[in-house]
Structures are given as structure tokens and as C-alpha cells.
ZAPANU-507160 format. One line per 8 residues: their letters; for each residue x negated, y negated, z negated of N, C-alpha, C, O, CB. Coordinates in steps of 0.02 Angstrom, whole numbers. Each point is the difference from the previous one (the first is absolute). Glycine has a CB too. Layout:
BEGIN
A	X,Y,Z,X,Y,Z,X,Y,Z,X,Y,Z,X,Y,Z ~ ...
***
This chain:
BEGIN
MSRQLLIE	-3053,685,-765,-7,-22,65,43,-31,37,59,18,2,-117,52,-7 ~ 32,-125,43,29,-53,18,64,2,53,1,51,35,-117,-88,-65 ~ 153,5,39,54,27,59,-40,5,78,3,43,44,111,-111,-114 ~ -156,-2,63,-30,-31,52,-37,60,38,-2,9,61,-9,-128,-125 ~ -24,167,-1,-42,53,22,38,63,29,-26,27,48,-54,-70,-136 ~ 137,67,64,35,46,14,38,-20,77,30,40,36,-23,-10,-176 ~ -19,-93,153,25,-26,80,-49,19,32,-12,29,52,74,-127,-66 ~ -80,81,-17,-94,9,55,-20,92,21,-17,25,53,-61,-151,-152
LEAVLAIS	88,152,37,-3,61,21,29,43,28,-23,52,24,-14,-75,-78 ~ 109,-3,53,61,0,30,-26,-2,65,-5,55,27,80,-108,-112 ~ -94,-2,121,-14,-11,52,-44,47,34,16,37,47,12,-138,-83 ~ -83,97,9,-51,58,28,32,86,13,-21,41,41,-77,-123,-119 ~ 137,87,43,16,70,-1,48,10,74,3,47,39,-6,-36,-192 ~ 45,-92,154,58,25,47,-52,-5,84,3,38,48,136,-100,-138 ~ -174,13,81,-34,5,61,-31,70,9,8,32,52,-30,-154,-56 ~ -17,147,-55,-31,69,14,50,45,49,-14,33,51,-49,-37,-176
AQRSFRAA	131,-8,87,50,67,26,34,-24,62,24,38,43,8,10,-165 ~ -32,-101,123,22,-32,84,-31,15,56,26,26,49,-2,-112,-96 ~ -79,71,41,-67,-25,31,10,-59,50,-24,-8,56,-22,128,-67 ~ 87,-159,-21,20,-48,52,-9,-59,-73,-3,17,-59,105,58,183 ~ -105,-153,-94,21,-32,-50,56,-49,26,13,-48,-35,-125,66,-25 ~ 141,-10,113,67,-21,-4,56,45,-16,59,-16,-9,-102,-56,80 ~ 6,159,-75,81,27,-9,4,-26,-83,50,-24,-26,-39,158,122 ~ -74,-124,-129,-32,-5,-87,57,-70,-9,51,-6,-33,-227,50,26
ALELGLST	140,-90,54,39,-74,-48,101,-5,39,41,-45,-12,-211,-62,9 ~ 177,159,40,70,-8,-14,35,49,-58,54,-13,-27,-55,-25,151 ~ -35,88,-135,5,39,-57,-4,-26,-55,52,15,-29,-85,52,82 ~ -15,-115,-102,-25,-45,-31,50,-57,-1,13,-24,-55,-125,67,81 ~ 141,-67,28,53,-69,17,-74,-61,-8,7,-58,-18,154,103,-56 ~ -213,-19,90,-31,-60,17,-24,-11,67,0,49,38,-25,-47,-145 ~ 4,-59,128,-10,-44,83,-82,61,3,-44,17,-40,103,-216,34 ~ -51,207,45,-88,27,47,-64,-26,-26,-46,29,-29,101,-36,143
TALSNLIG	-43,-75,-92,-44,-40,-34,-6,9,-83,-53,0,-32,80,-76,134 ~ 12,79,-118,3,-16,-75,-28,79,-43,-40,-1,-47,163,-103,68 ~ -89,172,10,-43,34,-12,-71,-3,18,-40,-8,-46,132,51,41 ~ -112,-38,60,-81,-30,18,-50,-18,-40,-52,29,-16,101,-66,86 ~ -21,-25,-88,-14,-65,-48,-13,50,-81,-56,6,-24,157,-124,102 ~ -42,148,-106,0,55,-52,-61,33,-10,-41,-11,-44,149,29,71 ~ -111,37,38,-78,31,-11,-35,6,27,-31,52,6,51,-14,-47 ~ -36,-110,82,-64,-32,-22,-28,-39,-62,-61,-8,-3,81,10,103
KVERQLGV	18,-24,-148,-5,-2,-46,-36,58,-43,-59,1,-18,144,-75,53 ~ -18,141,-53,-28,53,-17,-80,27,9,-36,36,-35,154,-27,52 ~ -125,-39,38,-78,40,48,-45,-38,-34,-52,26,-21,83,-1,157 ~ -17,-94,-145,-56,-57,-32,-6,21,-56,-57,20,-13,79,-119,63 ~ 17,104,-94,-1,26,-64,-44,41,-19,-52,-11,-31,143,-5,38 ~ -64,71,15,-52,81,19,-64,-19,14,-43,20,-39,130,50,99 ~ -109,-111,-3,-55,28,12,8,32,77,-50,-15,32,26,33,-167 ~ 61,12,166,-10,40,37,68,3,45,54,-25,-18,-144,78,-64
RLFNRTTR	78,-12,154,52,-18,45,31,64,-19,-39,46,-11,-9,-127,112 ~ 122,95,-108,40,60,0,25,3,67,1,59,14,30,-61,-132 ~ -11,-34,168,26,26,44,-52,-17,67,-39,-47,-1,163,39,-67 ~ -117,58,129,-9,-23,70,37,-42,44,40,39,27,-80,47,-40 ~ 48,-138,33,38,-24,49,-26,-23,55,-53,-29,10,112,12,-84 ~ 12,44,132,-18,4,59,51,-43,27,47,11,-39,-104,99,38 ~ 79,-153,45,74,-5,36,29,38,11,49,-17,33,-67,-40,5 ~ 13,127,-53,32,78,7,24,41,-55,53,29,-13,-126,-26,96
SVSLTDAG	15,-9,-112,-21,36,-40,-7,-6,-97,-39,-45,-16,-6,55,148 ~ 68,17,-175,-3,-25,-58,-35,72,-45,41,46,-5,72,-149,29 ~ -178,117,-54,-28,40,-10,-42,-17,-58,-41,-46,2,62,82,106 ~ -10,5,-163,-53,19,-62,-63,-14,-5,-28,44,32,83,30,-36 ~ -100,-115,-21,-68,0,-27,-19,67,-29,46,23,-33,-33,-143,9 ~ -65,157,25,-24,36,-54,31,-6,-78,25,38,-41,-123,-49,120 ~ 81,-68,-74,7,-22,-91,68,-15,3,31,9,-52,-149,-71,12 ~ 155,37,101,69,8,-2,36,69,-35,33,5,-51,-52,-81,155
RTFVEQVA	3,119,-63,8,68,-13,2,32,-64,36,46,-19,-81,-52,112 ~ 0,-27,-123,-31,47,-70,49,-61,-57,18,12,-58,-193,49,100 ~ 183,-110,-13,44,-53,-37,82,29,3,20,29,-51,-110,-141,90 ~ 116,108,-7,55,25,12,19,76,-29,53,26,-17,-71,-107,113 ~ -41,100,-93,32,81,-32,-14,9,-79,9,50,-35,-43,18,155 ~ 9,-135,-140,-14,4,-86,51,-69,-9,-23,-32,-47,-134,89,21 ~ 198,-82,45,44,-29,9,67,21,-1,40,-1,-47,-120,-40,87 ~ 88,67,33,77,52,6,38,30,-73,61,4,-7,-121,47,127
PALREIRE	14,-33,-167,16,35,-19,32,-22,-79,46,28,-30,-124,33,123 ~ 39,-120,-115,10,-40,-43,70,-46,-12,38,-8,-48,-157,22,69 ~ 114,-46,71,63,-17,5,70,53,0,55,-5,-27,-131,-81,81 ~ 48,129,-17,75,62,-21,10,-2,-67,59,-4,-17,-81,98,101 ~ -38,-91,-146,30,12,-65,49,-67,-13,58,5,-18,-168,72,-29 ~ 76,-136,60,26,-55,-17,80,-3,24,46,-13,-38,-171,-37,41 ~ 129,60,50,72,-7,39,63,59,-59,54,-18,-25,-134,1,193 ~ 48,84,-175,26,28,-8,18,6,-97,42,39,-23,-86,-5,163
ATAVARSQ	1,-82,-185,19,-23,-56,39,-54,17,53,1,-32,-143,39,-28 ~ 86,-79,92,69,-87,34,35,52,14,30,1,-54,-79,-128,129 ~ 77,184,-39,68,29,-6,24,17,-64,54,-17,-23,-72,55,124 ~ -31,2,-133,28,65,-70,25,-71,-33,57,-5,-23,-164,142,-8 ~ 54,-200,30,32,-53,-56,56,-46,40,32,-30,-43,-155,20,-33 ~ 140,-3,124,57,-18,38,64,52,-19,49,-26,-26,-134,-25,125 ~ 85,121,-88,50,40,-13,15,14,-81,29,48,-25,-61,-2,144 ~ 10,-92,-145,15,-6,-77,41,-53,-15,25,-8,-56,-125,52,30
QDTPCGTL	111,-89,81,29,-71,-19,93,36,-9,28,49,24,-139,-163,68 ~ 134,58,-141,50,4,-1,50,-38,75,46,26,30,-91,-9,-171 ~ 21,-68,150,30,-36,26,-39,9,61,-61,-5,0,110,-63,-93 ~ -10,83,155,-23,-27,79,-33,-38,2,6,-42,-44,66,57,86 ~ -120,-24,4,-30,-48,22,-64,9,49,-28,54,-12,79,-95,-91 ~ -79,7,150,-50,-20,30,27,19,69,57,-17,17,-150,27,-110 ~ 43,32,142,22,-29,66,20,110,41,-35,51,1,-83,-232,9 ~ 194,165,17,-5,66,37,1,-1,73,38,-40,28,15,83,-120
RINAFATG	-97,5,133,11,-46,65,50,104,38,-3,61,-6,-167,-212,25 ~ 209,91,18,24,59,40,0,-19,92,3,-52,32,84,89,-156 ~ -95,44,144,6,-23,76,60,32,30,7,59,-15,-134,-70,30 ~ 168,-11,20,44,1,33,19,12,72,-49,28,24,41,-75,-111 ~ 52,42,131,23,-14,72,43,-28,-6,45,16,-39,-72,57,88 ~ 28,-130,-10,51,-40,5,70,3,-13,41,-41,-23,-115,25,81 ~ 78,66,-40,74,-2,8,23,38,-69,59,12,-9,-54,-11,154 ~ -59,21,-196,17,24,-52,-2,-41,-68,36,4,-50,-67,86,118
AREILAPL	-34,-136,-51,17,-45,-37,39,-62,-9,-1,-39,-47,-71,95,48 ~ 115,-59,67,58,-47,-11,45,38,-44,2,-27,-55,-9,-34,166 ~ 54,132,-106,32,33,-29,-30,4,-81,48,15,-35,-14,38,157 ~ -83,-60,-158,-15,4,-47,-15,-57,-35,-7,0,-62,-11,91,99 ~ 13,-150,7,-37,-76,-36,44,-24,-55,-22,-29,-50,-29,-19,163 ~ 122,63,-100,55,-70,-49,6,93,-56,-31,7,-53,152,-157,175 ~ -80,203,-94,16,32,-54,-42,46,-56,10,31,-52,70,-47,132 ~ -148,-7,-20,-44,53,-47,-74,-58,-33,-8,-12,-60,46,154,159
VLAFLRRY	-60,-155,-70,-50,-81,10,2,-38,-62,-34,-7,-51,64,-16,177 ~ 37,-6,-92,0,-72,-33,29,13,-71,-16,-24,-55,37,-48,171 ~ 31,121,-97,3,17,-91,-28,24,-30,29,5,-54,36,0,54 ~ -130,26,-3,-36,30,-43,-50,-67,-24,-31,-2,-53,45,137,111 ~ -15,-173,-20,-38,-65,-10,42,-54,-41,-30,-41,-35,-32,65,148 ~ 133,-25,-109,34,-34,-53,11,34,-63,28,-29,-47,19,-24,133 ~ -66,109,-89,10,39,-78,-86,19,-28,-12,20,-57,156,53,97 ~ -188,-83,7,-71,-13,-18,-42,-70,3,-61,-3,10,70,115,28
PQVHVDLV	21,-153,-46,-23,-41,34,-109,-32,13,-32,-36,38,194,23,-83 ~ -176,64,-24,-68,-16,29,-38,49,42,-61,-9,2,57,-54,-97 ~ 26,105,125,-14,37,44,-17,-30,90,38,-44,19,35,118,-121 ~ -101,-62,128,-10,-20,66,-11,37,57,-55,27,-2,25,-97,-54 ~ 62,81,107,19,30,45,-29,-37,58,1,-59,16,93,104,-78 ~ -125,17,92,-48,-44,71,9,70,60,-44,41,15,-85,-133,-101 ~ 186,89,109,45,39,44,-27,-48,87,-1,-57,25,132,94,-146 ~ -155,55,142,-21,-1,74,2,4,42,-50,25,23,32,-19,-47
TEGRVVDI	78,-28,81,31,55,21,-50,-1,79,-18,-53,24,164,44,-101 ~ -164,78,112,-12,23,73,18,60,32,20,49,-33,-98,-108,13 ~ 74,59,79,21,51,45,-21,98,-26,27,56,-6,-50,-182,109 ~ -43,89,-108,-33,68,-21,-8,48,-63,11,-20,-58,-56,-38,130 ~ 27,112,-60,37,46,-61,-79,3,-41,-32,51,13,155,44,58 ~ -155,-147,-118,-65,5,-36,2,31,-53,49,6,-38,-78,-93,76 ~ -35,114,-45,-23,38,-55,3,-61,-64,-38,-47,-10,-46,143,93 ~ 148,-73,-123,-3,-77,-35,-64,24,-76,-13,-52,-32,189,-5,70
VAEGFDLG	-203,104,-60,-47,9,-30,-57,-43,27,-26,-41,-38,74,147,10 ~ -68,-100,88,-66,-17,12,6,-78,24,-40,-47,-4,-1,177,36 ~ 92,-126,-13,8,-73,12,20,-63,-80,-12,-61,0,63,127,140 ~ -23,-29,-193,-12,-37,-54,66,-10,-35,3,-39,-47,-102,-13,100 ~ 156,89,-31,65,-26,-8,29,80,-49,-14,59,8,29,-164,132 ~ 36,64,-199,15,45,-33,67,30,22,8,51,-33,-80,-102,-49 ~ 113,42,116,50,22,32,5,-16,69,-30,-47,26,74,47,-125 ~ -6,40,130,19,3,76,71,27,20,23,53,-22,-146,-35,37
VRTADLVP	157,-62,32,53,-5,9,46,43,85,21,-36,45,-71,-81,-141 ~ 55,184,100,-9,16,56,84,48,20,45,5,-42,-208,-11,21 ~ 166,26,70,35,43,11,4,69,-29,-42,32,32,32,-101,44 ~ 35,105,-114,-14,73,-25,-40,37,50,-43,34,-28,150,-30,-35 ~ -108,1,123,-23,49,45,-79,-32,27,-36,18,46,176,24,-9 ~ -150,-105,-98,-94,-27,12,-23,9,-51,-61,1,-3,57,-90,70 ~ 43,101,-126,-39,1,-48,-46,44,-1,23,53,20,50,-94,-67 ~ -144,46,30,-63,60,-10,38,41,-42,50,-19,-31,-170,-45,34
SDMIAVPL	92,131,-5,28,44,-18,-30,-3,-96,26,18,-53,-14,50,205 ~ -79,-103,-132,-32,-21,-78,28,-30,-40,-23,2,-58,-56,-8,93 ~ 135,-31,-22,13,-60,-14,56,21,-38,28,48,25,-76,-118,68 ~ 81,43,-161,62,0,-21,66,-58,24,-14,-58,16,-65,115,-106 ~ 127,-39,89,23,-27,52,88,-10,-56,11,39,-46,-110,30,186 ~ 141,-119,-123,53,-38,-40,26,-15,64,-26,-36,42,-20,-14,-161 ~ 119,93,122,58,-20,40,-1,-73,-17,-15,-15,-57,88,127,56 ~ -56,-167,51,31,-51,-26,77,-15,24,28,-55,0,-148,18,-11
GAPRSFAV	154,121,37,69,-11,12,19,40,61,-38,46,17,35,-160,-70 ~ 58,102,90,10,60,47,-22,13,37,-51,-35,2,109,34,-15 ~ -56,48,76,-17,-8,50,15,-47,53,59,-20,3,-68,107,-45 ~ -30,-108,81,35,-84,15,-1,7,105,-33,45,25,-50,-146,-175 ~ 112,65,182,27,18,39,-33,-45,58,-41,-38,-25,139,84,-50 ~ -93,-53,152,-31,-43,26,73,-29,36,56,26,-4,-195,29,11 ~ 115,-125,32,58,-21,17,-8,-39,71,-41,-45,7,76,43,-136 ~ 6,25,177,16,-30,86,31,-46,-12,40,12,-45,-28,74,115
VATPSYFE	-9,-150,-47,60,-65,-13,-46,-41,50,-57,7,22,118,-9,-171 ~ -5,-49,158,-3,-46,52,53,-60,-40,12,4,-60,-37,92,181 ~ 54,-157,-73,37,-32,-35,75,18,57,5,-4,61,-114,-96,-133 ~ 143,114,36,83,-11,32,-1,-25,62,40,34,33,10,-62,-135 ~ -82,-29,146,6,-43,69,-60,41,48,0,7,61,39,-148,-122 ~ -78,161,21,-59,41,38,31,80,37,-12,24,55,-86,-84,-159 ~ 153,91,30,19,45,62,67,0,10,32,52,7,-119,19,-21 ~ 113,-133,16,61,-19,47,-14,-7,66,36,20,45,9,-76,-128
EHGSPCAP	-109,22,93,-44,-13,69,-15,58,26,10,9,59,-61,-104,-92 ~ 19,152,-14,-46,29,30,36,69,5,-13,35,49,-91,-109,-86 ~ 158,101,-21,32,51,-18,-39,28,-52,-57,-23,-9,112,36,113 ~ -34,35,-139,-39,70,-54,-35,40,24,33,49,19,43,-38,-75 ~ -122,-7,63,-53,86,0,63,41,-37,48,-22,-33,-212,-15,2 ~ 147,99,47,60,63,-14,-50,58,-29,14,38,-46,86,-63,160 ~ -168,24,-74,-35,42,-35,-79,-22,6,-3,-49,35,99,140,-17 ~ -135,-79,-32,-76,-47,-16,-40,-11,80,-38,-47,15,11,116,-159
PDLLAHQC	47,-12,187,-35,-6,69,32,-57,26,-20,-24,53,-5,143,-29 ~ 95,-155,-69,28,-54,77,-36,-46,-31,17,-53,25,116,72,28 ~ -188,-30,-110,-36,-76,-8,-17,-13,31,5,-61,9,-26,52,-71 ~ -35,68,135,-24,-15,30,30,-56,44,-35,-42,29,-13,143,-59 ~ 136,-99,36,1,-49,61,24,-75,-41,43,-36,25,-2,141,85 ~ -74,-122,-171,25,-38,-32,-86,-67,-13,-59,13,13,186,105,-69 ~ -102,-173,32,-61,-18,-21,-4,9,-71,49,-12,-35,-61,-62,125 ~ -61,101,-123,-17,16,-56,-42,-70,-42,-26,-47,30,29,183,23
ICIRLPNG	-1,-130,-110,-58,-13,-42,-44,31,10,16,54,-24,34,-79,-42 ~ -121,33,94,-51,42,-19,-59,-15,-65,-16,-57,-17,43,79,145 ~ -50,34,-155,-36,11,-61,-67,10,36,-13,39,45,108,16,-131 ~ -132,-98,57,-81,32,-3,-30,21,-68,-5,-44,-43,-18,-32,137 ~ -1,146,-108,-14,27,-59,-89,-24,-19,-46,-8,40,151,118,-11 ~ -106,-116,-81,-74,-36,-20,-49,19,42,-45,-37,20,66,34,-134 ~ -14,69,130,-82,20,55,26,-19,67,-39,24,41,-19,98,-101 ~ 95,-147,84,15,-22,79,61,16,39,33,-34,39,-144,47,-36
APYRWHFE	119,48,-24,30,51,19,83,-38,17,17,-49,-33,-109,148,-45 ~ 123,-80,112,83,-30,3,45,42,-67,-12,61,4,12,-78,158 ~ 30,5,-199,49,56,-41,33,24,42,17,-38,45,-1,-7,-141 ~ 6,113,100,67,31,39,54,1,-72,-13,6,-60,-59,91,173 ~ 147,-107,-72,17,0,-67,51,72,8,13,28,53,-25,-181,-89 ~ 32,171,-25,0,69,-30,76,15,-3,38,-43,-23,-153,34,-49 ~ 135,62,91,71,22,6,3,75,-38,-52,28,-16,74,-99,139 ~ 34,96,-136,-3,46,-14,80,37,-2,39,-34,-33,-159,-11,-17
KGGRPLQI	151,104,78,63,3,3,2,86,6,-33,34,39,62,-168,16 ~ 18,157,-103,2,68,-9,-48,38,-17,10,60,-8,55,-74,68 ~ -138,-19,-71,-71,38,-32,-34,-13,77,-59,11,13,100,107,-122 ~ -3,-139,145,-63,-14,63,-32,-75,9,34,-43,27,33,133,44 ~ -122,-102,-91,-44,-81,7,-17,-16,53,-7,44,42,-42,-39,-126 ~ 40,-54,97,33,-54,70,-54,-47,-11,-19,-13,-57,165,15,61 ~ -180,-36,66,-41,-50,-51,-7,-43,105,-17,23,55,-81,70,-229 ~ 122,-164,149,7,-10,66,-44,-88,-10,8,-45,-42,132,141,81
EVAGPITL	-179,-91,11,-64,-50,13,53,-66,49,17,5,59,-155,113,-46 ~ 154,-170,-57,48,-56,35,-24,-47,35,-57,-19,-14,117,30,-63 ~ -33,-37,120,-40,-66,25,33,-88,-8,61,-1,-3,-102,104,96 ~ 25,-134,-95,51,-51,9,-65,-58,-1,-59,16,10,195,37,-78 ~ -107,-141,51,-8,-49,19,-68,-9,-42,-40,-36,29,165,4,10 ~ -147,57,-106,-28,-30,-57,-39,63,-27,29,54,-8,67,-151,-16 ~ -180,87,4,-2,55,-47,-12,-45,-63,-13,-59,7,-35,165,73 ~ 51,-78,-135,-20,-1,-58,-30,35,-56,16,59,-2,44,-106,46
DDATLARI	-101,26,-89,-15,49,-51,20,-15,-63,-50,-8,-34,-35,37,92 ~ 143,-39,-95,31,-43,-40,87,17,-11,44,-14,41,-147,-74,4 ~ 111,112,-92,93,16,13,41,-72,-6,57,-9,22,-58,141,-90 ~ -39,-178,34,28,-69,-18,4,-14,70,52,8,31,-101,-49,-150 ~ -14,15,149,8,-34,59,61,26,44,40,-38,26,-165,17,-35 ~ 127,92,15,37,47,36,84,-21,-24,39,-12,46,-152,116,-44 ~ 132,-106,-55,45,-21,-21,39,-89,16,56,-25,-6,-117,133,-68 ~ 20,-122,88,13,-67,29,15,25,57,58,-1,21,-127,-80,-77
AVLDGIGI	34,99,80,18,10,93,67,40,5,32,-15,51,-167,32,-6 ~ 152,10,-69,41,51,12,74,-45,-12,49,-2,37,-142,117,-76 ~ 84,-149,-25,42,-55,-30,11,-62,57,48,-38,-5,-100,71,-122 ~ 6,-40,177,11,-50,26,27,8,81,4,-40,47,-90,-2,-141 ~ 106,127,86,47,34,56,-51,13,58,19,-24,53,101,-42,-82 ~ -178,97,32,-61,-3,41,-7,81,34,-17,18,57,-46,-124,-143 ~ 84,144,26,13,55,3,19,36,-50,35,-26,-44,-90,11,115 ~ 30,106,-73,32,40,-42,-68,-7,-42,-50,-27,23,150,108,48
GFFMEADV	-95,-54,-131,-57,26,-51,21,35,-38,58,4,-20,-113,-80,21 ~ -10,118,-25,2,69,-49,-54,-15,-67,-60,-8,-10,81,102,129 ~ 44,-93,-157,-39,-22,-79,24,37,-39,49,32,18,-64,-140,-12 ~ -18,118,-90,29,34,-44,75,-35,-11,14,-58,16,-136,98,-65 ~ 159,0,24,67,-30,-6,14,-42,-52,49,-37,-2,-18,125,52 ~ -78,-82,-97,-18,-28,-67,10,-79,23,35,-42,-28,-130,144,-26 ~ 37,-114,144,-18,-77,-4,45,-23,45,-12,-47,38,-109,46,-65 ~ 184,37,24,60,-44,57,57,-1,-31,52,-18,28,-89,55,81
RDEIAAGK	33,-19,-165,75,29,-38,44,-45,-10,60,7,12,-109,68,-73 ~ 18,-131,36,49,-75,-9,2,-13,66,59,0,18,-93,-59,-131 ~ -1,47,155,42,-25,71,54,48,44,42,-11,44,-153,-54,-33 ~ 90,113,-40,65,60,28,61,-12,-32,54,-13,25,-129,109,-12 ~ 61,-91,-60,60,-23,-68,52,-63,25,61,-5,-9,-164,29,-98 ~ 54,-74,142,21,-63,-12,31,-1,71,42,-44,9,-129,-13,-103 ~ 73,100,147,16,19,50,-30,-58,61,36,-21,45,66,93,-114 ~ -171,-90,58,-41,-20,43,-52,39,56,-26,-12,54,50,-56,-147
LTRVLKEW	-20,122,40,-31,55,69,52,64,-28,24,7,-56,-191,-42,82 ~ 177,87,47,41,45,10,-44,60,-10,-56,-15,19,134,-53,55 ~ -77,123,-94,-37,59,-9,29,63,47,59,15,2,-87,-62,-126 ~ -34,86,167,45,38,43,-56,69,-4,-55,10,-26,129,-120,118 ~ -37,142,-61,-47,88,-6,-22,15,-77,-57,19,-14,-14,-34,144 ~ 125,5,-180,7,3,-48,-13,92,-24,-32,22,-48,107,-153,65 ~ -41,165,30,-15,69,5,-69,32,12,-18,58,-8,123,-70,42 ~ -142,-48,-9,-70,35,27,-56,-11,-52,-57,24,2,86,-47,125
TPPTTPLC	2,-25,-181,-55,-26,-39,34,33,-77,43,-30,-31,-88,-100,115 ~ 18,192,-104,46,24,-43,-78,-12,-70,-57,-7,21,178,115,78 ~ -110,-108,-155,-36,-45,-63,-60,68,10,2,60,14,116,-141,-126 ~ -175,26,93,-80,53,-11,-12,-9,-59,45,-16,-39,-108,5,140 ~ -14,21,-126,-41,-4,-34,20,-46,-49,15,-54,25,-85,91,53 ~ 75,-34,-134,3,-60,-51,-81,-46,-16,-59,19,-3,170,67,-61 ~ -73,-162,55,-81,-13,-57,-10,6,-47,39,1,-48,-57,-56,79 ~ -70,67,-30,-14,11,-54,-47,-44,-28,-39,-37,30,73,136,-4
LYYPGRKN	-28,-95,-70,-83,-45,-49,-42,72,-30,26,52,-22,49,-192,-51 ~ -138,125,81,-51,51,14,-59,-18,-32,-26,-51,24,71,79,78 ~ -76,-2,-152,-51,-10,-18,-66,84,-29,27,47,-29,66,-186,7 ~ -160,139,34,-29,40,-48,3,6,-66,13,-51,-34,-64,40,104 ~ 41,74,-102,-4,-19,-78,-67,-18,-29,-56,20,13,146,57,-26 ~ -64,-128,-39,-47,8,-18,-2,3,-104,44,-24,-36,-79,-33,185 ~ -6,80,-165,-7,-6,-57,19,-59,-59,49,14,-33,-119,57,98 ~ 43,-123,-78,18,-64,-52,32,-48,66,-33,-45,25,-84,49,-141
PSAAFRAF	186,14,139,48,-75,44,4,-51,-61,8,12,-60,93,60,155 ~ -109,-125,-66,26,-66,-43,77,-8,-16,46,24,33,-141,-83,24 ~ 100,11,-127,72,9,-11,44,-26,73,59,12,11,-81,-33,-157 ~ -20,-11,186,44,-37,35,-5,59,93,32,-8,52,-65,-152,-147 ~ 0,193,83,9,70,72,57,47,-53,44,35,26,-210,-13,56 ~ 160,-25,-135,83,41,-17,43,-6,-2,43,41,17,-65,-14,-49 ~ 35,-114,-6,60,-42,14,15,4,75,54,30,4,-82,-110,-101 ~ 1,62,168,27,15,33,3,54,26,52,12,30,-58,-94,-36
IDMARDHG	-58,142,2,60,61,15,61,11,-17,44,9,41,-118,31,-40 ~ 85,-38,-88,62,8,-19,59,-57,40,24,10,55,-87,42,-174 ~ 70,-84,95,42,-46,59,13,5,75,56,-17,20,-96,-42,-92 ~ -6,80,117,12,52,66,53,54,-21,57,8,23,-185,-17,23 ~ 97,43,-91,42,81,-15,80,-24,-2,50,16,32,-155,55,-126 ~ 89,-125,35,76,-34,0,47,-25,59,55,26,12,-107,-58,-107 ~ 32,-9,121,4,-26,79,20,45,44,56,-4,26,-137,-63,-41 ~ 28,125,30,2,46,53,88,42,-44,59,-5,14,-242,21,37
RAAIQST	157,11,-89,85,27,-41,67,-36,5,57,22,11,-127,13,-99 ~ 44,-99,78,62,-20,17,32,-40,73,53,-32,2,-77,35,-127 ~ -3,3,159,-9,1,79,37,55,5,59,-10,12,-171,-40,18 ~ 95,103,-35,18,60,59,83,17,-64,54,12,26,-227,66,52 ~ 169,-80,-130,70,-25,-31,35,-8,35,40,38,28,-67,-81,-95 ~ 10,-36,71,61,-20,39,33,-10,80,48,-33,21,-79,-6,-122 ~ -24,87,138,26,16,80,35,49,-4,25,23,51,-110,-55,7
***
């Protein structure tokens, strides 16, 4: 079976599953036009139409449904056979796809991901960052990175360090001019950097003291959806920001930022790598998990 034929069959199954050329194209890493041309070629070769297309929907024709029902099991067996073969490799190689939220990706990039690539140069890592919690199996990822409380219960989790803390920070000059908040409600009288969640809702700053949780919806001159941009704004002195402590640790140590309300930001759940159980993991997958476990143990011991 030629590689091109496999690509064509995978394309048919992707459209069948997604019910959308656009979504299938994103999954396959193709443009919508390229995918449409590819399916047109398959249909011409078969002499039948596989999909009914309208401007709003895509559905299988009767011929397409029969084709998918026969092809899907065969492709599944090919994937399983490929996985078995790769699991027997001695040298890690191939691609690992990881989905993480941006803060988690920044925390593991240098100490884990880049260190792994230096050790195993034949492996390619495709690291995707996004704020929403995704179904890593359905969306084709090998591994996910989220805080422990967001890891699905049916996944295997590997702690990547000790519990993490938030940090409320601003420049020393900001606090000299405006004063320092003594309790979270005091933030309502300050200029704060507002954060927008992936669903468009404003992010509320989370606090806890003596087992009593508290959430504050702050206000300020700017709303952003990226922690890196928020840090730039805070370093410019425009207001107070709310970050994972690891994201501003260096600036605090250098005296560029001052941390306040520390007693209101106790450690929370740790960052975890997670993945589904699988029968025949590749050598690259096994090597990454082993390295992640070592990294997590070392990080916990160093705290």
C-alpha cells in the first residue's frame, strides 16, 4: 500500500469523523483547498461521490458510508501494527504531540522538552499551547500538560514538580506611588491587569487564607489574554498583575517586581503530564515519560 493511498484514506476518515472539511483539514495539517482537491481525486478514482457537500454541512453518501465502514477497520489494524513495530525500536524517534496551557509549556520547555530533544535528537516534538482543556485522544495528542485538578480521571498522571503558587506583583515604583494592598479586596482600589479567559469571560483572581477561598474580579486600564503580554504591562508599571509564581520568579529575585499578598496565595495543585494507557507505546513515548518522572522527582526534592 502506497503512502499516498494511506494519506487519501486518512483524509476520507477524518472528514467522516469531523463532518467538516475545515476541521478535518486542521486535524491533517492541510489547507481546506488541498483537502478538497484530494477528496475530489479519490472520488474520481473510485467513480462515486463519497460526500454530500453544502455550504453548511458535509455528510456521507450511501457509497461513502459503505466505503468508510470497510476502510476504517483496515486502517485501524494498520495503525496498531505500526504502533507495535515502533514500540520495538531501541532508539527513540518519530513525533510526539503534546498539548499544554501556555504557563505549563513555559515551565517545562527548557528543563524537560529541550533537554529531551538534546538527548534524543531523532525525536520531533509538536507542542501546542491553548487555554481550553482538550480531549487529547480525540484531537490526536500523545500527551497533555495541565494542573492536577484538571487531569481527566481516566488518564495516567505524572507530577512534574511540587504544588505551584500564584503571585500578585507590580513594580516597586507602582507601589511607592499607589501603596500596597493589604488584603485582596484592596485590589479594587488599584489599577490591575485584567485577563480574559479563552471563553471570553473575565478571569477572577483566586485567593485563599485559613482555608477560606476568595475570588476578586479586578478592574484596570487593559485586558489581555496572554500572560506574557500581561507581564510586559506590569513591568512597564501600568498596574498590578496576577501570575504563576514561576513566570515572575526571576523578576522578583532581580528586584524588578515586588510581590504582595503572599499569605493569600498558598501553594495549589502541581503541574502534571498526563496520557491514556496504551498497549504498545513507542520508544520515544516511553523515553519521554521516564524523563518526565525523573524531572518531577528532582523538582519535588529541590523544593
